[in-house]
Residue, then its C-alpha position, 0 to 999 in steps of 0.5 A: m941664410r938660405t936653406n934648401r928643402k927637399p920636396v915632399p912626395e905626393k903620396e905622403q901629402i895625401t896621407a898627411f891630409r887624411r890624418k888631419f881630416a880624421i882628427v878634425f872630424l872626430s873633434l867636431m863630432l865629439a864637440g857635437f855630443m858635448v854641446n847637444p847630447a839630446l840629438a839622436g844616436e847613430r846605428f853603430i853595428s850591422g849584420y843579420p841572421n843567416l839560417s840554413a837547414t840540413i838533414i842529420g844522417a841518412n836522407e834515404f828512406s823506404p816506401g811505407e816507412d814511418v820515420t823521424i827526420p832530424v833537421m839541424i837548423q844553423n845560424s851563420g849570421v855575423i856582425q859586419y862592422e861595429f862603431s864604438n863610442p864612449y857616448i853610445l849605450n850597449r845594446s841588449d840584442l844583436p842583429n844577427t840573432a834569430k828570435f822566436v824561430i818557428v820551423r815548419l816542414d812541408p811535404g811539397d810534391a814528395p809522396v810523404m805525410v808530415r805528422t809533426g806541425p810547426q815547432a817553436v824553437g826559441n832564439l838562435p844566436g849567430g854561430a849557433s845551431l839546434p836540432v828539430q825532429f819531424k815525424v814523417k810517413i812515406a807513402p806505401d806506393a811512393q815511387s823511387g827518386t829524389y824529392q824536395l821537402p820545403v822547410n820554412m823558418q819564420y823569425t824576428y831580428l833586430w833591424n835598427v837601434d836609435q839612441y836618444g841622449l845618453d840613456t835611451l835606446q829605441y829598437y826596431y825589429k823586422e819579421t821575416m821568413t826563410s824557405l829552403d829545400l831538404p832533399i830526400r831519396i825514396k829507395p826502390e824496394i819491394l813492398l810486400e802486402v798480404i791480400s788474403v789469409e786462409q787456413t785449412h785444417l788448422n787445429v791446436g796440436m795438429e798440422g794444417y795449411l796456411n794459404l796466402s795471396v801477396t802482392n808487390r806494392g813497391n817500386e822495384d821489380g824483384k828477381d829470384a824472389v823467395v817468400k819466407l814464413t817464420q815464427n813470430g816470437n813465441s807464437p805457437v804457430m810454426p812453419v813445417a816448410g817455410s820458404v817458397y821460391i816465386g822467381d820474378f816478383p814485378k810491381n803489382a803482381v799477385i802471387p798465391l802461396s801455401y805453407k804447411v804449418m803446425v800448432s803447438s799442443d799447449a795452445v788454445a783456440s785463438k788468432y796468432p801472429v806469423n811473419l812474412t818476408v821476401t828476399y830478392r835480387n834488385a836491379d843492381g844485382d844486390t840481394l835484399t830482404t824486406d822488413p817482416v810483415t806480421l799477419g794473424v792466423m786463426v787456430d781452431g780448438k783442440i780435437d777432443f772426445s768425451v764419453v757419453s754412455p752411462p757408467a757400466v756395472f760389474n760384479p766382483g768375479t765376473e767377465k763381460t763386455l764393456e761398451v763405451t760410447y765416445e763423441n767427437t767434441g772437437s771442430a774437425t773430422v778425425y780418420g781411422a779412430q781407434a779407442r784403447i782402454i787402460t785397465v788397472d787392478p782389479f780389472t783385466t782385459n785380453d783385448d784393449s783396443s776397439y776400432l771406431g772409424d772416421m768421426a766428424p764433429g758431433d759423431r758418436r761411436t761405441a767401443r767394446f772391450d772384454i773386461t774381467v773383474d777380480a772376485s776380490a774387487t772392492i764395491k765402489d765406483y771406478a774410472l778407467d783411463s782410455e785414449i783415442k788414436y786417430r789421423g788428422a786431415l793431413n794423415d798425421d798420427q795423433v793421440s787424444d788426451r786421457i778420457k775417463v770411463p766410469v765403471e761401477v762395481v756392485g755387490v751381488s744379491g738375490i738370484g744374481l748372487l747365484l750367478t756369481p762363481y761363488g754361487v755356482l760353486v755353492i750350487a754345485l757342492i749342494l748338488i754333489g752332496g744331494v746326489y751323494l745322499v740319494i745314492r747312499w739312501r738307495r744303497k741302504r734300501s737295497r740291502 
């Protein structure tokens, strides 16, 4: 009996052959493990680390800045393939893990100084990332443009594994280095620098001038520039007029400036901070303001006066001229000084002012006041208040602190007693009485 069979297509024959070959190959390999398990194992997985670096956030900086650049290190390495076998031991390391990673940032040809050295960041598995920070100083005279900062990453990874028998693994590691470039951009900006500082007539409680020279150390030519002086926090130095328009402010230009400032009366002689900024229009037409530059201003002490004459002596019930000698103990000349005496009981005066004139430091002038002492004044030492009005170097009116003028009221004795009003009255009464007695005596004799 004859049976007719359909022919098998060629594609199906090839597929069947591959299946039979695979079964035979796996059977032979398994038999090999069972017969001789001490033979070396085979590499069962493959892959490697793939490190990359990017700057987190903005990568645009200004000349002269101290910045911290955060860099994200990422490992995108993957396992390419894995061969599983019940006789192959599990590995403790993966080949796509970067081990003992050290990251170093270099300046390259950029106008920067990297202040952070190489950083050891440990192990970085495949698919993981971690941030690393570097402190960088941008050069004050850095030209605008885009620069590349090389970042070098040194690490070790699992290169190969051999298995011996059913319980021994031998690891092979390889050390490698990856170098990448991080782009940064230096912005075109004005960089304000103060070359010189000079103050004139600047004393505590007075107005004076602050004279400056500034230059543009940046990489931008400013238009319509205004240089503004402002108070620094609670500094006692405050501008009276704080803005100066200078117009064009090109690179490396040197500009002289002068500001009228005042110093609080509760300050002391010392150096105090003020802030200086520039607002300008850049090449794109945008209006920008620089970061404040802080500079120190030296302030001289307060204008002061002292009484250098000895205490004046008065008697009760008398009137005489009080002479007081004042000395300018400050550090600046005063103009049109005028002293004023402030009297209290038992002193009175009809003229409480006396002109002293201009007084340079160390000069002495004597003021004169007509003073009357009440007859009932207590015998003791007194201190009268006085003050001096004057003009500063900028013609601003000032008044000194109260100055004590010592005065002694003493009792009258001897001939001095006769010169007092009471003494004169007694003498007058005696004389009148004497005259009366003489006239009466003569009348009696004439009878």
